[in-house]
C-alpha positions as CSV (number, residue, x, y, z in Angstrom):
1,M,71.9,146.3,99.0
2,S,75.1,148.9,99.8
3,P,74.7,151.4,97.7
4,E,78.1,150.5,96.0
5,Q,76.8,147.6,95.1
6,I,73.5,149.3,93.3
7,V,75.3,151.9,91.8
8,E,78.0,148.9,90.5
9,A,75.2,147.1,88.5
10,A,73.5,150.4,87.3
11,L,77.0,151.2,85.8
12,F,77.8,147.3,85.2
13,A,74.4,147.0,83.0
14,S,75.1,150.8,81.3
15,Q,76.8,150.8,77.6
16,T,76.5,155.0,78.8
17,P,77.7,156.7,80.8
18,L,75.1,157.4,83.6
19,T,75.0,160.9,86.0
20,A,75.0,161.3,89.8
21,R,71.3,162.0,89.3
22,E,70.3,159.4,87.4
23,L,72.2,156.5,89.1
24,A,70.2,158.0,92.5
25,R,66.8,156.8,90.7
26,A,68.0,153.5,90.6
27,D,66.8,153.3,94.7
28,D,65.0,155.4,97.1
29,A,67.4,155.1,100.0
30,L,70.2,156.6,97.2
31,D,70.6,160.8,96.6
32,V,73.3,162.6,94.7
33,R,75.6,162.9,97.6
34,R,75.0,159.2,98.6
35,V,76.1,158.2,94.8
36,R,78.9,160.1,94.5
37,E,80.4,158.2,98.0
38,A,79.3,155.0,96.4
39,L,81.6,155.9,93.5
40,A,84.6,157.2,95.5
41,A,84.1,153.9,97.0
42,L,83.9,152.4,94.4
43,R,87.1,154.0,92.6
44,E,89.3,153.4,95.8
45,H,87.9,149.1,95.9
46,Y,88.9,148.6,92.0
47,D,92.0,150.1,92.9
48,T,93.2,148.6,96.1
49,D,92.7,145.0,94.1
50,G,94.4,146.2,91.2
51,R,91.3,145.7,89.0
52,A,91.1,145.6,84.9
53,F,88.4,148.0,84.8
54,Q,87.7,151.5,86.7
55,V,84.6,154.0,87.3
56,Y,85.4,156.0,84.8
57,Q,83.9,160.4,84.7
58,L,83.1,161.1,80.9
59,G,81.5,164.5,80.6
60,D,78.8,164.6,83.5
61,G,78.0,160.9,83.8
62,F,79.9,157.8,85.2
63,Q,80.9,154.1,83.3
64,I,83.0,151.5,84.2
65,L,85.8,151.4,81.7
66,T,88.8,148.7,81.6
67,R,91.8,150.5,82.2
68,P,94.0,151.7,79.4
69,E,97.3,149.3,80.1
70,F,95.0,147.0,79.2
71,V,93.9,147.3,75.8
72,P,96.7,145.5,73.9
73,Y,95.4,142.5,75.3
74,L,91.9,143.5,74.2
75,E,92.6,144.1,70.6
76,R,93.6,140.7,70.3
77,F,89.7,139.9,69.9
78,D,86.9,140.6,67.3
79,S,84.2,140.2,69.3
80,I,85.1,143.6,71.8
81,P,83.4,146.8,69.9
82,R,85.9,149.4,69.0
83,P,85.1,152.8,68.7
84,P,85.9,154.9,65.2
85,T,88.7,155.7,64.1
86,L,89.1,159.0,62.8
87,S,91.1,159.8,59.3
88,R,92.8,162.8,59.7
89,A,90.4,164.9,58.2
90,A,88.0,163.8,60.3
91,L,90.1,164.8,63.3
92,E,91.0,168.2,61.7
93,T,87.4,168.5,61.3
94,L,86.7,168.0,64.6
95,A,89.2,169.8,66.1
96,I,88.1,173.2,64.0
97,I,84.6,172.5,65.3
98,A,85.4,171.8,69.4
99,Y,87.9,175.3,69.4
100,R,85.4,177.9,67.1
101,Q,81.8,175.9,67.8
102,P,78.7,177.0,66.6
103,I,80.4,177.3,63.4
104,G,79.0,176.6,59.7
105,R,80.6,174.4,57.1
106,I,81.9,177.0,54.8
107,E,83.9,178.3,57.8
108,V,84.9,174.8,58.4
109,E,85.9,174.7,54.8
110,E,87.9,178.2,54.9
111,I,90.1,176.9,57.6
112,R,90.9,173.2,56.5
113,G,90.9,174.6,53.0
114,V,89.1,171.5,51.4
115,A,85.5,170.3,50.6
116,S,84.1,168.9,53.9
117,T,80.7,168.2,53.3
118,S,81.5,164.4,53.4
119,V,83.4,164.4,56.6
120,L,81.1,166.7,58.7
121,R,78.4,163.7,57.9
122,T,80.2,161.3,58.8
123,L,81.1,162.8,62.1
124,Q,77.7,163.7,62.7
125,D,76.9,159.3,61.8
126,W,79.6,158.9,64.5
127,E,77.1,161.2,66.8
128,L,80.3,163.3,67.6
129,I,79.1,166.5,66.3
130,E,75.4,167.6,66.1
131,I,73.6,171.2,64.3
132,V,73.1,173.5,67.3
133,G,71.7,175.7,64.9
134,R,71.5,177.8,62.0
135,G,73.7,181.3,61.4
136,E,72.6,184.8,60.6
137,G,74.0,184.7,57.6
138,L,72.6,183.9,53.8
139,G,70.4,180.9,53.7
140,R,70.8,181.0,57.4
141,P,73.7,178.4,57.2
142,L,73.5,175.0,59.7
143,L,75.8,175.5,62.9
144,Y,78.2,172.4,63.9
145,G,79.2,171.7,67.5
146,T,79.9,168.9,69.7
147,T,78.0,166.4,71.3
148,S,78.1,164.3,75.0
149,R,79.5,161.2,72.3
150,F,82.8,163.7,71.6
151,L,83.2,164.0,75.3
152,D,83.1,160.5,76.0
153,H,85.4,159.4,73.3
154,F,88.1,161.4,74.1
155,A,87.7,161.0,77.9
156,L,86.5,164.5,78.5
157,Q,84.6,166.0,81.3
158,S,84.3,169.1,79.9
159,L,85.4,170.9,76.7
160,D,87.3,172.6,79.2
161,D,89.7,170.0,79.1
162,L,90.6,170.3,76.1
163,P,94.3,171.9,75.4
164,A,94.2,175.8,75.7
165,P,95.0,177.3,72.0
166,E,98.2,179.2,72.8
167,D,99.7,175.5,73.8
168,L,98.6,173.9,70.3
169,S,101.2,175.5,68.4
170,V,103.8,173.5,70.5
171,A,102.1,170.4,69.8
172,L,101.3,171.1,66.2
173,V,105.3,171.5,65.3
174,R,106.3,168.6,67.5
175,A,103.6,166.1,65.9
176,E,104.8,167.4,62.2
177,S,108.5,166.9,63.1
178,E,107.7,163.6,64.4
179,A,105.4,163.0,61.2
180,L,107.9,164.0,58.8
181,T,111.0,161.9,60.9
182,E,108.5,159.3,60.4
183,G,108.4,160.0,56.5
184,A,104.3,160.6,56.8
185,L,103.0,163.8,55.3
186,P,103.4,166.9,56.6
187,L,100.3,168.6,58.9
188,E,99.0,171.3,56.6
189,D,99.0,169.5,53.5
190,P,95.5,169.6,51.9
191,A,95.7,167.0,49.7
192,A,95.8,164.6,53.1
193,G,92.2,165.8,53.6
């Protein structure tokens, strides 16, 4: 078997991203360098052949996923798993945690202006956030941070791939004007959360 075949088989069988080090464990002849070469060869092969899937890097791992342009065809099937749909409240809370982590519930609620306990619980259930420690304040509050599944869900390699905070105000203003044009609630409406 070639390194490309071994890496491809491991990625195809895995439901979660695998790191180059994990992939190298598949065969004694593999090391991290050979795995990375195999990944590059697979990407090139899939591009050349026009395959409906590609090797994507998610966090520090790799996974074979369907290319985004094929999603409309897959949405017609109930048997194909879909990632959870995040509510506006969940997205707001997740953004706060991603940019301010580690952060406690009280701080999240101060920023959002509404109670966030149930949203935090939902995000934990979906494994997008986790408890990363305890604060120093009264009662030593739980502190939340994002998980590797968060990176996978948003196809990020690291938190450094998030938009810079100074760029967010422009994006938020644009999104709010589009939402108002479409008759949706403005972004800062506390009743939405």
